N, C-alpha and C positions, 0 to 999 in steps of 0.2 A: 477416419484416421480416428483409435479410440486416447480419448486423454484419461486420464486415471483422476479422480477430485481431488484426493488427497494431494499428488504431485503436484493440478497445480496450484491448488490452496500454499501447499511451500514455494514452488516457485513465483507464487504471487507476492506476497511475502520478503520473502528476498531481493526482491523486484525495488520492491517501495523501499525497505531499505537503505535498496546502492544508491535509487534516485533521493533518499531522503538527504546519504549522506554526500554523497556527489554537491548537495547544497550546503556542505557545513550546517544542517541541524541535527538534533536532537532530539527525541523522542518528543519532550517537552516541548520543544520551538511547534513542531510539527500538528502536536496537538494543541496549542495555544493556536497557529496561526490557522487550521479546520474545526476547528469548535467542536473537537472530538477531546475525550476524555484520553488521556496519556493512557490507561489500563489497557484499551482501545485499540491503541495506535498500537503495542506490545503487541496485543493476541493477535489481534494481523500479521505484522511479521514475523510470527510463531506458529501461526499458519492454526492458531486455535480454535479459530473462529472461523464461521462463510457470513464476510461482511455484503451489506446490501450496496446497492449502482449508488444511489444517495450518496452513501460512507464512499466508496472510490471517487467519485466528484469533488466531496469535499477536500477529500484527498489531493487531487490531480489541479485543481485550482491552489491549494496551500503551496506547492511545488510549481506550480507555475507553467505545468503541461499539461497536453491537451488527454482530456481520459482514457483515449485509446492506448494512449503512452503507456498508461501501467496492465495493459495487457498484452505492451508488445514486447515478453520477455526471450522469447525463443529465440532468439538473434545469439 
């Protein structure tokens, strides 16, 4: 099965946003908790950048989930 890179980034960003909102965190809260600039959180959620695995691990830790959870948005 072929996956579109653009669609993947869009789905990833939307999933991170949903998880953040479920935890009642603002982008600023997530940025502080993950030690990532808020503008980078915004750009990830909007699929404007292709982020690194290290950044995804920081986001997962800040959200209190396993890193693989960030990629499990196909359900």
